[in-house]
C-alpha positions in Angstrom: -7.7 8.4 -22.5 -4.5 9.7 -21.1 -4.6 12.5 -18.5 -4.0 15.5 -19.8 -2.7 17.2 -16.7 0.6 14.5 -17.1 0.9 15.4 -20.4 0.9 19.1 -19.5 3.6 17.8 -17.0 6.0 16.2 -18.9 4.9 16.4 -22.6 8.5 15.4 -23.6 8.2 11.9 -21.7 4.5 11.5 -23.3 6.0 11.9 -26.6 8.9 9.3 -25.9 6.9 6.6 -24.7 4.5 6.7 -27.3 7.0 7.1 -30.0 8.2 3.8 -28.8 5.1 2.2 -30.3 6.6 3.4 -33.9 4.1 6.2 -33.9 5.0 9.7 -33.9 2.3 11.6 -32.0 4.3 14.6 -31.7 1.5 16.8 -33.4 -1.4 15.7 -31.4 0.4 16.3 -28.1 1.7 19.6 -29.1 -2.0 20.7 -30.9 -3.5 19.6 -27.5 -1.3 21.7 -25.2 -2.2 24.5 -28.1 -5.5 24.2 -27.3 -5.4 24.2 -23.6 -3.9 27.3 -23.4 -6.6 28.7 -25.6 -9.1 27.2 -23.4 -7.7 28.2 -20.3 -6.9 31.8 -21.7 -10.8 31.9 -22.6 -12.2 30.8 -19.2 -9.8 33.2 -17.7 -11.3 36.2 -19.8 -14.7 34.6 -19.3 -14.0 34.7 -16.0 -13.0 38.5 -15.7 -15.9 39.6 -17.9 -18.3 37.7 -15.4 -16.7 39.8 -12.4 -17.2 42.9 -14.1 -20.4 42.2 -14.7 -21.4 41.3 -11.0 -19.5 44.6 -10.2 -21.7 46.7 -12.7 -24.7 45.1 -11.5 -24.1 45.9 -8.1 -24.4 49.6 -8.9 -27.4 49.5 -10.6 -29.7 49.8 -7.6 -28.0 53.0 -6.1 -28.3 54.6 -9.8 -31.5 53.8 -10.1 -32.0 55.4 -6.6 -30.3 58.5 -7.2 -32.4 59.2 -10.5 -29.4 58.3 -13.1 -29.9 56.9 -16.2 -28.7 53.3 -16.5 -29.6 52.9 -20.1 -26.1 52.8 -21.1 -25.1 50.7 -18.3 -27.8 48.0 -19.7 -26.3 47.9 -23.1 -22.8 47.5 -21.7 -24.1 44.5 -19.5 -25.4 43.2 -22.8 -22.4 43.0 -24.8 -20.6 41.8 -22.2 -23.1 39.0 -21.6 -23.1 38.3 -25.7 -19.1 38.1 -25.5 -19.5 35.6 -22.5 -21.8 33.4 -24.2 -19.7 33.4 -27.6 -16.6 32.6 -25.3 -18.5 29.6 -23.6 -19.4 28.6 -26.7 -15.9 28.4 -27.9 -14.7 26.8 -24.9 -17.3 24.0 -25.4 -15.8 23.2 -29.2 -12.4 23.3 -27.8 -13.2 21.0 -25.3 -14.5 18.8 -27.8 -11.5 18.9 -29.6 -9.5 18.2 -27.1 -11.4 15.2 -26.1 -11.4 13.8 -30.1 -7.5 14.2 -30.0 -7.5 12.5 -26.7 -9.4 9.2 -27.8 -7.1 9.0 -31.1 -3.9 9.2 -28.7 -2.9 5.1 -27.5 -2.3 4.4 -24.0 1.6 4.8 -22.8 3.8 1.6 -22.7 4.6 0.3 -19.3 8.2 1.0 -18.5 8.6 -2.7 -18.4 7.7 -3.5 -22.0 10.5 -4.6 -24.5 11.2 -1.6 -27.1 10.5 -3.2 -30.7 8.8 -2.9 -33.7 6.6 -5.7 -33.8 5.8 -9.1 -32.4 9.7 -10.3 -33.1 10.6 -7.9 -30.0 8.4 -10.0 -27.8 9.9 -11.5 -24.8 9.0 -14.9 -23.8 8.7 -15.3 -19.9 7.9 -18.7 -19.5 6.9 -22.0 -20.5 4.6 -24.9 -19.3 5.1 -28.3 -20.3 6.9 -29.7 -23.9 5.6 -29.4 -27.3 3.2 -32.3 -28.2 5.2 -35.3 -29.9 3.8 -37.9 -31.9 4.9 -41.5 -33.0 2.6 -40.4 -36.7 1.9 -37.6 -38.7 -0.3 -35.6 -36.8 -3.5 -34.1 -38.8 -4.7 -30.1 -38.3 -7.7 -29.8 -36.3 -9.6 -28.6 -39.5 -9.2 -32.4 -40.7 -10.2 -33.7 -38.2 -13.2 -32.1 -37.3 -14.4 -32.7 -40.9 -13.5 -36.5 -40.9 -15.2 -37.1 -37.4 -18.1 -35.0 -38.1 -17.2 -32.3 -35.4 -16.6 -29.2 -37.6 -18.8 -28.1 -40.6 -17.0 -24.8 -42.2 -19.0 -25.5 -45.7 -22.3 -25.6 -44.5 -21.5 -22.6 -42.4 -20.2 -20.9 -45.4 -23.6 -21.9 -47.3 -25.5 -20.5 -44.6 -23.5 -17.4 -43.5 -20.0 -17.0 -45.2 -16.4 -17.7 -45.0 -14.8 -17.7 -41.3 -17.9 -18.9 -40.1 -18.3 -22.8 -38.3 -21.0 -25.1 -37.4 -19.7 -27.2 -34.7 -21.4 -30.6 -34.8 -21.9 -33.5 -32.6 -18.7 -34.1 -30.5 -17.4 -30.7 -31.4 -20.7 -28.7 -30.2 -20.2 -31.1 -26.9 -16.8 -30.3 -26.5 -17.2 -26.6 -27.3 -19.8 -26.5 -24.7 -17.8 -28.5 -21.9 -14.8 -26.4 -22.4 -17.1 -23.0 -21.8 -18.7 -24.6 -18.5 -15.0 -25.5 -17.1 -13.5 -22.4 -17.9 -16.7 -20.6 -16.0 -16.8 -23.1 -13.4 -13.0 -23.1 -12.7 -12.8 -19.2 -12.8 -15.9 -18.7 -10.4 -14.2 -21.2 -8.1 -11.2 -18.9 -7.9 -13.1 -15.8 -7.0 -14.4 -14.5 -10.0 -18.0 -13.5 -10.0 -19.8 -14.8 -13.3 -21.7 -12.7 -15.7 -24.1 -13.5 -18.5 -23.7 -9.9 -20.8 -25.6 -8.7 -23.6 -24.0 -9.5 -27.1 -25.1 -5.9 -28.1 -23.8 -2.8 -26.7 -24.5 1.0 -27.4 -21.7 3.6 -28.8 -20.5 5.0 -25.5 -19.7 1.1 -24.1 -17.6 0.9 -27.1 -15.9 3.9 -26.6 -15.4 3.4 -22.8 -13.2 0.1 -23.5 -11.5 1.7 -26.9 -12.7 0.0 -29.5 -14.1 3.2 -31.1 -13.6 5.7 -32.3 -10.2 4.1 -33.4 -11.3 0.7 -34.6 -14.9 1.1 -35.9 -14.2 -0.8 -39.2 -13.3 -4.0 -37.0 -16.7 -3.8 -35.5 -20.1 -5.1 -36.5 -22.6 -2.5 -36.3 -26.5 -3.4 -36.5 -27.9 -1.6 -39.5 -29.9 1.4 -38.4 -28.9 1.7 -34.8 -26.1 2.6 -32.8 -25.5 -0.9 -31.4 -22.4 -3.0 -32.0 -22.2 -6.4 -31.8 -19.6 -7.0 -29.1 -15.9 -8.0 -29.9 -15.3 -9.4 -26.5 -17.2 -9.6 -23.1 -14.8 -7.0 -21.8 -17.0 -4.4 -23.3 -20.1 -5.0 -21.8 -18.3 -6.2 -18.4 -16.2 -3.1 -18.2 -18.9 -0.8 -18.7 -21.0 -2.6 -16.0 -19.5 0.3 -13.8 -19.6 3.0 -16.0 -20.1 6.6 -14.8 -20.3 5.0 -10.8 -17.7 5.5 -8.2 -17.0 2.1 -6.4 -16.3 1.3 -2.8 -12.0 0.8 -2.4 -12.9 -1.8 0.2 -14.6 -3.9 -2.4 -11.7 -3.7 -5.0 -10.6 -5.7 -6.6 -13.7 -6.8 -8.2 -13.5 -9.8 -10.2 -15.8 -11.1 -12.9 -15.6 -13.8 -15.3 -18.2 -14.1 -18.5 -19.1 -16.1 -21.4 -20.0 -14.2 -24.8 -19.8 -14.9 -28.3 -17.4 -12.4 -29.9 -17.6 -10.9 -33.5 -15.0 -9.1 -35.2 -14.9 -8.0 -39.0 -11.1 -8.8 -38.6 -10.4 -6.1 -41.2 -7.0 -5.9 -42.6 -6.6 -9.7 -42.0 -7.3 -11.1 -45.0 -5.3 -14.6 -46.0 -4.4 -15.1 -42.2 -5.7 -18.2 -40.5 -8.5 -18.9 -43.2 -8.5 -22.5 -42.5 -10.1 -24.1 -39.3 -10.9 -22.2 -35.8 -8.1 -20.3 -35.2 -9.7 -16.8 -36.6 -13.3 -16.2 -37.2 -15.4 -13.6 -37.6 -17.7 -15.1 -35.0 -16.4 -17.0 -31.9 -16.9 -18.1 -28.2 -14.6 -16.9 -25.4 -15.0 -16.4 -21.9 -13.3 -13.0 -20.1 -11.9 -12.3 -17.2 -12.3 -8.6 -15.9 -10.8 -6.9 -13.0 -11.4 -3.4 -11.5 -8.4 -2.9 -9.1 -7.0 -0.3 -6.9 -4.1 1.7 -8.9 -1.3 0.8 -6.1 -1.9 -3.2 -6.8 -3.2 -3.5 -10.3 0.3 -4.8 -11.6 0.0 -7.9 -8.6 -3.7 -8.3 -10.2 -2.0 -8.5 -13.9 0.0 -11.3 -12.5 -2.7 -13.1 -10.8 -5.0 -12.6 -13.7 -2.4 -14.0 -15.9 -1.9 -16.9 -13.8 -5.8 -17.5 -13.6 -5.9 -17.8 -17.4 -2.9 -20.1 -17.5 -4.5 -22.5 -15.1 -7.0 -23.7 -17.1 -4.7 -24.6 -19.9 -2.4 -26.5 -17.2 -5.7 -28.3 -16.1 -6.3 -29.1 -19.7 -2.5 -30.3 -20.3 -2.0 -28.2 -23.1 1.7 -27.2 -23.5 1.7 -23.1 -23.4 4.0 -20.4 -22.9 4.0 -16.9 -21.5 5.1 -14.0 -23.5 5.4 -9.9 -22.8 4.2 -8.0 -25.6 6.6 -5.2 -26.8 5.9 -1.6 -27.4 5.5 -2.2 -31.1 3.1 -5.0 -30.6 0.9 -3.9 -27.4 -2.8 -3.2 -27.9 -4.1 0.6 -28.4 -5.5 0.7 -25.0 -3.0 -1.4 -23.1 0.1 -0.5 -20.9 1.1 -4.1 -20.4 0.1 -7.2 -22.0 0.9 -10.9 -21.2 0.2 -13.0 -24.5 -0.7 -16.8 -23.3 0.2 -19.1 -26.6 -0.7 -22.6 -26.8 0.9 -25.2 -28.8 -0.7 -26.2 -32.3 1.2 -29.1 -33.8 -0.6 -28.0 -37.3 1.2 -24.8 -37.3 4.4 -26.5 -35.5 4.3 -23.4 -33.3 2.6 -21.9 -30.5 -0.9 -19.9 -31.3 -2.5 -17.0 -29.1 -5.1 -18.2 -27.0 -5.1 -15.4 -24.5 -4.1 -11.6 -24.1 -4.1 -10.3 -20.5 -3.4 -6.6 -20.2 -3.3 -4.0 -17.7 -5.0 -0.9 -18.9 -4.1 1.2 -15.8 -6.8 4.1 -15.8 -7.0 4.8 -19.7 -10.5 2.8 -19.8 -11.4 4.3 -16.7 -11.3 7.6 -17.8 -13.0 7.1 -21.2 -15.7 5.2 -19.2 -15.7 7.7 -15.8 -15.1 4.9 -13.5 -13.9 5.9 -10.1 -13.2 4.5 -6.5 -13.1 6.2 -3.1 -11.5 4.3 -0.1 -13.4 6.4 2.5 -16.8 8.5 1.8 -14.9 11.7 2.6 -12.2 10.6 0.0 -12.0 12.7 -3.5 -12.7 10.2 -6.0 -10.0 8.4 -8.2 -10.1 6.4 -11.4 -9.4 2.7 -10.8 -7.4 0.8 -12.9 -9.1 -1.9 -15.4 -7.8 -5.3 -16.2 -9.1 -7.8 -18.9 -7.6 -10.9 -20.4 -9.2 -14.3 -22.1 -9.9 -17.2 -19.8 -9.9 -18.3 -22.5 -10.9 -18.4 -26.4 -13.2 -21.5 -26.4 -12.5 -22.3 -30.2 -8.8 -21.9 -30.3 -8.8 -24.1 -26.9 -11.0 -26.7 -29.1 -8.8 -26.6 -31.8 -5.9 -27.0 -29.4 -7.5 -30.2 -27.8 -8.3 -31.6 -30.6 -4.5 -31.5 -32.3 -3.0 -32.2 -29.2 -4.9 -35.1 -28.0 -5.3 -36.9 -31.3 -4.5 -40.7 -32.1 -3.1 -42.4 -34.6 -6.1 -44.1 -35.2 -8.0 -41.1 -35.8 -9.9 -40.6 -32.7 -9.3 -37.5 -30.1 -9.4 -38.4 -26.1 -10.7 -36.2 -24.1 -8.8 -34.5 -21.3 -9.8 -35.7 -17.6 -10.9 -32.4 -16.7 -14.0 -32.3 -19.3 -15.2 -36.0 -18.9 -17.5 -34.7 -16.2 -19.2 -32.3 -18.4 -19.2 -35.2 -21.2 -20.9 -37.9 -19.2 -17.5 -39.4 -18.6 -16.7 -40.1 -22.0 -13.1 -40.9 -22.8 -13.0 -40.1 -26.4 -14.8 -38.9 -29.4 -15.2 -42.3 -30.6 -15.5 -43.7 -27.4 -18.6 -43.6 -24.9 -16.8 -44.9 -22.0 
């Protein structure tokens, strides 16, 4: 969440930055300032009453010793005590209102983001490789998958429902190979591997910004307050919730495989075929905890690490900087990695790499100290897909297909598949 002190210092700037997201939060900011002033007034009044109470209480022993009647003073003390309790309860209610309002306000977009209404204003930063060209009519991965017995959406729909898939035979082996390849590559680059739980509690979802704003997109486990994770970002970021980290250990880098679960509310009709938009999918995630002075350097490093696996796979991609109208709720700055998909004849997002600055850390209470005597400060958190496995599988299938209906296997995946060179050719 945003720092209310920064809001109070420059509310006009905060309103302007939030307005660049094409949403007006002026009423919320004004309401916050009014609530904070009311809270501060009550605190001042309560402290004054407590001081008066202490002053009066110090007179009582002397009055008793002198034989004076102190019953009226006790009555006055009781009245002051009741007022203090009532005001303290009001302060707690106001502080909860302030917190709830802050939880509904997105992060401030970084000044480097292009201003725009939506993804049409995103800025392409760079490209790697050329879009794959064929001397035959390429097939989409969902056709290849069914022809080669690699994908079975029909039986998945029978077993579960739409937007689920069975990967079968070489489809399953390739997906597992991609997962292992991603984890091995990132672990060799200095990320500590984590295998997280696939369910988290409400506090964890709130800590990374999924709740309360996006509860309709989450799968809640019936009769519990657990949620199936939308991404490994949630459990891995919350690994250090309510902790103070040692500054000397920053940045802390984690990579994690998880299944991901998303209701995809509001996306009906989009990418309904194939592996691009599923209710359950697999992903390797990268998470960083960084010193605020170096977090934007870490964002560049994180993005390059995510891109590295695409380059090793030989998949053409581009990097785009998201505009203020497209950047995520909790993010200050995001790069999207988009892989070339021949069936779409365009680039398709396969990774988002974001710097949340201290937005998530405030919600999850994650701080650091450089020295034991220092005041603890909030870390900056970052995360990025490293990368979405299902989409990577789809990209490999489409970009490596052959005229005779086979699919070549990228060199870096062959060690995970016993040296196999293609889906139809063992060696």
